[in-house]
Backbone as a ProteinNet text record, in pm:
[ID]
protein_1_A
[PRIMARY]
MEWLMNNWFMLVALGAVLVVCFMAAKKWLGKPTAEQIANIKEWLLLAVTEAEKQLGGGTGQLKLRYVYDWAVERFAWVAVIPFGTFAEWVDEALAEMKKQLAANEAVKAYIEE
[TERTIARY]
1910.9	1999.5	1951.5	1902.9	1852.9	1730.4	1645.4	1527.8	1569.9	1674.2	1725.6	1776.3	1845.3	1898.9	1787.1	1681.3	1570.5	1478.4	1477.2	1382.9	1451.9	1574.9	1648.4	1579	1518	1450.6	1332.4	1265.8	1154.3	1204.1	1318.5	1375.8	1418	1475.1	1514.3	1389.7	1286	1162.1	1099.5	1097.6	1044	1124.4	1255.3	1341.4	1310.9	1291.6	1260.5	1126	1027.7	895.9	907.9	984.6	1002.1	1071.7	1170.2	1240.2	1143.7	1063.9	967.3	865.9	816.6	720.9	784.6	907.3	977.8	993.9	1032.2	1052.6	920.8	811.6	681.1	636.2	656.7	620.6	704.4	830.4	919.1	874.4	837.7	791.4	660.3	570	440.9	459.2	544.2	567.8	642.9	712.6	787.5	705.6	577.3	493	478.4	464.4	460.3	328.3	338.2	219.3	156.6	38.4	-30.8	49.4	112.5	193.6	316.4	380.4	495.5	454.2	339.5	290.5	262.4	200.9	173.1	303.1	403.3	531.8	599.1	598.4	665.6	589.5	457.7	381.5	416	437.8	481.4	622.5	710.7	848.2	855.7	765.8	767.1	747.9	677.7	663.8	800.9	882.5	1019.4	1098.5	1085.3	1162.7	1127.6	999.4	961.9	1001.9	996.2	1040.1	1189.7	1265.8	1410.9	1442.8	1369.2	1389.9	1358.3	1254.7	1219.1	1330.6	1385.9	1494.3	1619.5	1653.1	1775.2	1765.5	1650.8	1639.8	1556.5	1476.4	1397.3	1275.8	1207.6	1085.4	1113.2	1014.1	1023.2	1104.6	1132.1	1213.4	1137.2	1010.8	921.7	972.6	1008.4	1053.6	1186.5	1273.1	1401.7	1381	1288.5	1257.5	1195.3	1109.1	1046.7	1153.4	1246.5	1355.3	1443.3	1471.9	1551.9	1484.3	1354.4	1279.1	1270.7	1248	1238.9	1370.9	1481.6	1612	1640.9	1608.3	1628.3	1539.6	1416	1323.3	1370.6	1417.1	1465.2	1588.9	1672.5	1791.8	1753.2	1650.5	1608.4	1513.1	1421.8	1322.1	1333.2	1407	1432.8	1304.6	1200.9	1076.5	1004.9	1041	977.3	998.7	1108.6	1140.3	1038.5	961.3	865.9	728.5	704.6	575.5	584.4	474.8	477.2	516.5	593.3	640.3	522.9	417.7	299.7	236.6	231.6	178.3	265.5	396.5	489.5	470.4	455.8	437	309.3	203.7	79.8	104.3	182.1	215	293.6	385.4	464.3	372.7	277.8	183	103.7	64.1	-6.6	82.9	208.9	303.4	328	334.8	353	234.6	114.8	-3.8	0.7	42	54.3	163.5	275.6	384.1	336.8	260.5	209.3	116.6	34.7	-50.6	34	139.7	225.5	300.4	341	409.1	317.8	190.9	95.5	62.9	67.3	24.4	138.7	260.9	369.7	491.2	522.7	635.7	769.5	777.4	903	937.7	838	860.9	904.3	838.5	872.8	1016.8	1054.4	1191	1293.3	1258.9	1350	1379.2	1276.7	1294.8	1372.1	1350.5	1414.2	1557.1	1606.7	1744.4	1844.8
21258.6	21164.2	21132.1	21234.8	21213.1	21121.1	21138.1	21053.1	20906.6	20882.9	20747.5	20688.5	20766.8	20718	20689.9	20769.7	20751.3	20635.8	20600.6	20500.5	20381.9	20353.6	20243.8	20109.1	20094.4	19967.1	19943.7	20049.8	20036.7	19988.5	20038.8	19995.5	19848.6	19807.6	19667.7	19578.7	19620	19542.5	19533.4	19642.1	19642.1	19548	19550.8	19459.9	19314.4	19284.2	19146.6	19101.6	19188.6	19155.8	19130.8	19211.2	19192.9	19060.5	19023.7	18896.3	18779.8	18785.3	18678.9	18668.7	18781.2	18780.4	18721.9	18759.2	18706.1	18555.4	18506	18362.3	18286.4	18342.6	18278.3	18273	18381.1	18383.7	18283.8	18275	18180.3	18036.3	18005.9	17871.2	17840	17935.6	17915.2	17896.4	17974.8	17963.7	17836.2	17777.3	17655.6	17528.7	17542.4	17423.8	17353.1	17222.4	17145.5	17161.3	17143.8	17147.1	17007.5	16998.5	16870	16772.3	16822.8	16736.4	16682.9	16768.1	16723.7	16617.1	16634.6	16537.6	16404.6	16409.2	16285.6	16214.7	16291.4	16230.9	16164.6	16230.8	16170.4	16048.1	16049.7	15931.6	15811.5	15833.5	15726.1	15681	15776.3	15745.2	15672.1	15703	15638.9	15487.6	15440.5	15295.6	15231.7	15293	15244.9	15255.1	15367.9	15390.9	15290.9	15263.9	15169	15026.6	14994.5	14862.3	14846.2	14948.4	14944.3	14938.9	15013.8	15011	14872.8	14810.1	14675	14576.9	14592.6	14505	14526.6	14651.9	14684.1	14651	14681.9	14673	14555.2	14494.2	14378.7	14415.4	14312.3	14332	14369.1	14425.8	14459.5	14583.2	14664.1	14784.7	14908.4	14917.1	15021.6	15163	15204.6	15342.9	15369.6	15269.4	15284.1	15298.7	15219.1	15230.1	15365.7	15413.8	15544.4	15653.1	15650	15749	15735.9	15612.9	15586.7	15648.5	15623.2	15675.3	15827.9	15881.5	16028.2	16094.7	16042.2	16101.5	16094.4	15983.4	15966.2	16063.5	16081.9	16173.5	16317.9	16358.3	16496.2	16520.2	16418.1	16428.3	16445.3	16373.9	16374.8	16490.6	16520.4	16626.6	16722	16828.5	16919	16976.8	16995.3	17055.8	16967	16839.6	16749.5	16799.2	16868.2	16917.1	17019.6	17082.4	17184.4	17126.6	16999.8	16940.8	16877.1	16870.4	16808.3	16660	16615.3	16476.9	16379.4	16414.3	16328.4	16305.7	16409.2	16396.6	16302.8	16321	16233.3	16087.9	16066.3	15930.2	15867.6	15948.2	15896.7	15853.7	15933	15896.8	15765.9	15750	15626.4	15508	15527.6	15419.9	15378.3	15475.8	15445.3	15364.5	15404.9	15333.1	15191.7	15176.9	15044.1	14952.3	15006.8	14927.3	14881.4	14970.1	14933.9	14829	14843.1	14745.9	14607.2	14603.5	14475.4	14409.8	14491	14437.2	14376.9	14448.6	14399.4	14273.2	14266.8	14146.9	14025.1	14044.7	13934.3	13890.3	13983.8	13953.7	13927.8	13965.3	13960.5	13890.4	13775	13697.1	13765.2	13841.2	13910.1	14014.9	14086.9	14186.7	14115.9	14008.3	13932	13880	13829.5	13778	13890.6	14009.2	14124	14159.7	14163	14200.5	14093	13968.9	13859.1	13831.5	13900.5	13881.1	13906.2
-1323.3	-1259.6	-1117.4	-1049.6	-913.9	-915.7	-1018.3	-1030.1	-1044.4	-1121.9	-1141.5	-1011.2	-934	-807	-706.9	-711.5	-618.5	-659.6	-787.3	-837.1	-904.6	-872.5	-935.6	-913.4	-796.2	-766.2	-858.6	-901.5	-995.4	-1131.1	-1174	-1300.3	-1293.7	-1181	-1164.3	-1164.2	-1094.7	-1090.7	-1229.6	-1302.7	-1438.8	-1527.6	-1512.9	-1589.3	-1557	-1429.4	-1388.8	-1446.5	-1443.6	-1499.3	-1649.5	-1719.5	-1863.2	-1893.4	-1814	-1833.9	-1812.2	-1706.3	-1679.3	-1793.3	-1841.7	-1953	-2079	-2106.3	-2223.1	-2212.7	-2096.3	-2077.9	-2091.2	-2037.5	-2049	-2194.9	-2268.6	-2410.6	-2489.3	-2459.4	-2528.3	-2502.3	-2378.7	-2345.9	-2417.7	-2420.2	-2485.7	-2635.9	-2697.8	-2841.4	-2877.5	-2781.1	-2805.8	-2792.6	-2763.6	-2749.1	-2883.5	-2877	-3001.2	-3077.5	-3208	-3292.7	-3295.3	-3348.7	-3358.6	-3444.8	-3549.6	-3636.7	-3562.6	-3483.1	-3404.9	-3303.7	-3243.1	-3144.8	-3213.3	-3330.8	-3405.2	-3442.3	-3484.3	-3521.5	-3402.6	-3288.3	-3173.8	-3124.4	-3134.5	-3092.7	-3180.8	-3310.4	-3398.6	-3360.3	-3334.5	-3298.5	-3165.1	-3074.1	-2942.4	-2950.8	-3051.6	-3069.3	-3089.6	-3173.4	-3192	-3062	-2993.6	-2871.2	-2761.6	-2741.1	-2634.9	-2673	-2801.9	-2846.7	-2822.2	-2854.4	-2832	-2682.7	-2602	-2456.8	-2400.9	-2451.4	-2407.8	-2443.5	-2562.8	-2606.6	-2520.5	-2494	-2420.3	-2271.5	-2211.3	-2065.6	-2015.8	-2102.9	-2062.8	-1979.5	-1932.8	-1854.4	-1710.5	-1645	-1503.3	-1472.2	-1573.5	-1551.7	-1598.4	-1563.7	-1614.9	-1601.4	-1480.4	-1459.9	-1529.6	-1530.2	-1597.8	-1748.9	-1803.8	-1946.6	-1979.2	-1891.7	-1913.9	-1917.7	-1825.8	-1823.5	-1947.7	-1987.8	-2107.9	-2230.1	-2245.9	-2359.9	-2352.7	-2233	-2218.2	-2256.7	-2203.8	-2235.6	-2384.7	-2446.8	-2589.9	-2668.1	-2624.2	-2691.4	-2681.4	-2563.8	-2546.4	-2632.9	-2644	-2727.9	-2874.6	-2914.9	-3055.3	-3087	-2995.4	-3013.6	-2895.7	-2908	-2795.9	-2736.2	-2815.7	-2765.9	-2665.8	-2657.3	-2561	-2418.5	-2395.5	-2261	-2210.4	-2299.5	-2254.6	-2221.1	-2255.4	-2220.5	-2082.1	-2010.7	-1878.1	-1887	-1790.1	-1789.8	-1784.4	-1713.3	-1705.1	-1841.8	-1923.7	-2059.7	-2141.4	-2129.3	-2201.3	-2157.2	-2027.3	-1974.7	-2030.9	-2049.3	-2109.2	-2253.2	-2327.5	-2465.2	-2469	-2373.9	-2366.9	-2336.1	-2246.4	-2215	-2339.3	-2420.5	-2544.6	-2638.8	-2648.8	-2735.2	-2682.7	-2551.1	-2491.9	-2523.3	-2515.4	-2547.5	-2692.9	-2781.5	-2922.9	-2942.7	-2871.8	-2881.6	-2836.2	-2727.8	-2677.8	-2779.5	-2848	-2953.9	-3065.1	-3102.1	-3209.4	-3167.4	-3041.2	-2991.9	-2999.6	-2969.1	-2971	-3113.7	-3207.3	-3343.8	-3440.6	-3406.4	-3503.2	-3443	-3494.8	-3444	-3472.3	-3580.8	-3614.2	-3509	-3461.2	-3355.7	-3227.6	-3196.1	-3076.7	-3086	-3202.1	-3221.5	-3210.6	-3260.9	-3253	-3107.7	-3024.4	-2884.7	-2809.4	-2842.8	-2771.3	-2814.5	-2918.1	-2966.1	-2856.9
[MASK]
+++++++++++++++++++++++++++++++++++++++++++++++++++++++++++++++++++++++++++++++++++++++++++++++++++++++++++++++++

């Protein structure tokens, strides 16, 4: 008992280290798989198209936040990836959407509704 009273701070420190290690392992294990990334990249095309329809042009950062919030709601694991990576995926989806707008009148009509 005396040893415990003299070394309580060591036990608290050990507990804190174990909690940090557990949280780091949980975050690492929660990273998305290649299949999950492919699925969200496909879904992002729909999301950016819908954001364009809802918010219109000239609202880039607002659309990015709209798409991010919607993605986190739909795919909880998105919250563990860096926001910069997500923004790059959105940029890729936007480029694809622009191609579709130029080539497909139905997509253009959908956004302009």
